[in-house]
C-alpha positions in Angstrom: -4.4 -78.6 -14.0 -4.8 -79.5 -10.5 -2.9 -82.5 -9.1 -5.1 -85.6 -8.5 -5.1 -87.1 -5.4 -5.6 -91.0 -4.3 -7.3 -92.5 -1.4 -6.2 -96.3 -1.3 -9.0 -98.6 0.2 -7.4 -101.3 2.0 -8.5 -104.7 1.8 -10.9 -107.1 -0.7 -14.7 -105.9 -0.8 -16.9 -108.6 0.2 -18.9 -109.8 -1.9 -22.4 -109.5 0.1 -21.1 -106.3 1.1 -20.5 -104.9 -2.5 -24.3 -106.7 -3.4 -26.3 -104.8 -0.2 -24.5 -101.5 -1.2 -25.5 -101.8 -5.0 -29.1 -102.2 -4.2 -29.5 -100.2 -1.3 -28.2 -97.7 -3.9 -30.2 -98.4 -6.3 -33.1 -97.2 -4.0 -31.9 -94.2 -3.5 -33.1 -91.3 -5.9 -30.6 -89.1 -7.5 -31.0 -86.5 -10.0 -30.0 -87.5 -13.9 -27.2 -85.1 -15.1 -25.0 -85.5 -18.1 -21.6 -84.1 -17.7 -19.6 -82.8 -20.5 -16.1 -81.5 -20.9 -14.5 -79.7 -23.9 -10.6 -78.7 -24.6 -7.4 -80.0 -26.1 -8.2 -83.8 -24.6 -11.6 -83.5 -26.5 -15.4 -83.0 -26.2 -17.3 -86.3 -23.9 -20.1 -86.5 -22.2 -21.2 -89.1 -19.3 -24.6 -89.6 -17.4 -23.9 -89.2 -14.0 -26.3 -89.7 -11.1 -23.6 -89.3 -8.7 -23.4 -84.9 -8.8 -24.0 -82.8 -5.4 -23.3 -79.6 -3.9 -20.8 -79.3 -1.5 -20.9 -75.6 -0.6 -22.3 -72.4 -1.7 -19.6 -70.2 -0.3 -17.6 -70.5 -2.3 -20.1 -72.3 -5.1 -18.8 -75.8 -5.4 -20.0 -78.9 -6.2 -19.2 -82.6 -6.9 -19.3 -85.1 -9.9 -18.2 -89.1 -9.2 -17.3 -90.5 -12.9 -16.2 -94.0 -14.0 -12.2 -93.6 -13.9 -11.6 -96.1 -17.1 -13.8 -93.7 -19.6 -12.4 -91.5 -22.3 -14.7 -88.6 -20.6 -13.2 -89.3 -17.1 -9.8 -89.2 -18.5 -10.4 -86.0 -20.8 -12.5 -84.0 -18.0 -9.1 -84.8 -16.1 -7.0 -83.4 -18.6 -9.2 -80.1 -19.5 -9.2 -78.9 -16.1 -13.4 -78.0 -16.4 -16.5 -79.8 -16.9 -20.5 -78.7 -17.4 -23.0 -80.4 -15.0 -25.9 -80.7 -17.4 -29.3 -81.3 -14.9 -31.6 -83.2 -17.7 -35.4 -82.8 -17.3 -38.2 -85.5 -18.3 -37.9 -84.4 -21.9 -34.0 -85.7 -22.1 -34.0 -88.8 -21.4 -33.0 -89.8 -24.9 -29.8 -87.7 -24.1 -29.1 -89.1 -20.7 -29.3 -92.8 -22.6 -26.8 -91.5 -25.5 -24.4 -90.6 -22.6 -25.0 -93.6 -20.8 -24.1 -95.7 -23.6 -27.5 -97.0 -24.5 -27.5 -95.3 -28.0 -25.8 -97.2 -31.2 -22.2 -98.0 -31.3 -20.5 -94.6 -31.8 -23.5 -92.3 -30.0 -22.0 -92.1 -26.6 -19.9 -89.2 -27.4 -22.6 -87.4 -30.0 -23.4 -83.5 -29.3 -26.0 -82.5 -31.6 -26.8 -78.9 -32.3 -29.1 -78.1 -29.7 -25.3 -77.8 -27.3 -24.0 -74.2 -26.7 -21.0 -73.6 -25.3 -20.2 -72.3 -21.5 -17.6 -70.1 -20.3 -14.9 -73.0 -19.4 -16.0 -74.5 -23.4 -17.6 -76.8 -21.6 -21.2 -78.5 -23.5 -24.5 -77.2 -21.6 -28.0 -77.7 -23.1 -29.9 -74.5 -23.0 -33.3 -76.3 -22.5 -32.4 -78.3 -19.2 -33.9 -77.2 -15.4 -30.4 -76.4 -13.9 -26.7 -76.4 -15.5 -23.4 -75.1 -13.9 -19.9 -74.1 -15.4 -16.8 -75.6 -13.7 -13.5 -75.4 -13.4 -11.8 -78.4 -12.0 -10.1 -77.7 -8.6 -9.6 -81.0 -7.0 -9.6 -84.5 -8.0 -9.5 -87.3 -6.3 -9.2 -91.3 -7.1 -11.2 -93.1 -5.0 -11.1 -96.6 -5.8 -13.0 -97.2 -9.5 -14.1 -93.6 -10.0 -12.3 -90.3 -9.7 -14.3 -87.9 -7.7 -14.0 -84.4 -9.3 -14.5 -81.0 -7.2 -15.2 -78.2 -9.1 -15.5 -74.3 -8.6 -18.8 -73.1 -10.5 -17.9 -70.1 -12.7 -21.7 -69.9 -13.7 -25.1 -71.5 -13.5 -28.8 -71.3 -14.8 -31.5 -72.3 -13.6 -35.7 -72.9 -15.1 -38.9 -74.0 -14.1 -38.3 -77.0 -16.3 -39.0 -80.2 -14.0 -35.9 -83.2 -12.9 -35.6 -86.0 -14.5 -34.9 -88.9 -11.2 -33.0 -92.2 -11.5 -34.0 -94.8 -9.0 -34.9 -98.9 -9.1 -32.8 -98.5 -12.4 -35.4 -96.6 -13.9 -36.3 -93.3 -14.6 -38.7 -91.0 -13.0 -39.7 -87.5 -11.5 -40.2 -86.0 -8.5 -43.7 -85.7 -6.2 -43.9 -82.8 -4.0 -45.0 -83.7 -0.6 -48.1 -81.3 0.1 -46.9 -79.0 2.6 -48.4 -78.9 5.6 
């Protein structure tokens, strides 16, 4: 497993700046994903809106997880993860892995999940899925930034689910000029 680096953020957070930041980030649309892992530390998943491409050469992406969760701890220990980009039909999946389901459901995987090359769970009917080996974990404040080397990727024409203003939505393409 790679060594986890840490970025210390000096100083106290100005409450007004923190609130302005949280409000501005809520206005920023993001893809809804469930980041999953499986291995010796267990099988877990967490809904995440902070997932993005880093580079195509070599294929690399990053995800940010609240580090005080079982999912984040397991991902670091397992050394692998998958990013499941959800579609509108997966709102309930997003809610379960965000902890909005019944007690004990947060890390519940039903029979529709498949196993990716790394062992991480993936859904077969999502717009995109990326299977990753953890290459660079970095603790920044309350979160762990996980940079992953993509070892497999799948995609389909399924529409993506977005999150903005604390609610789900869909992308509406602008007409091409």
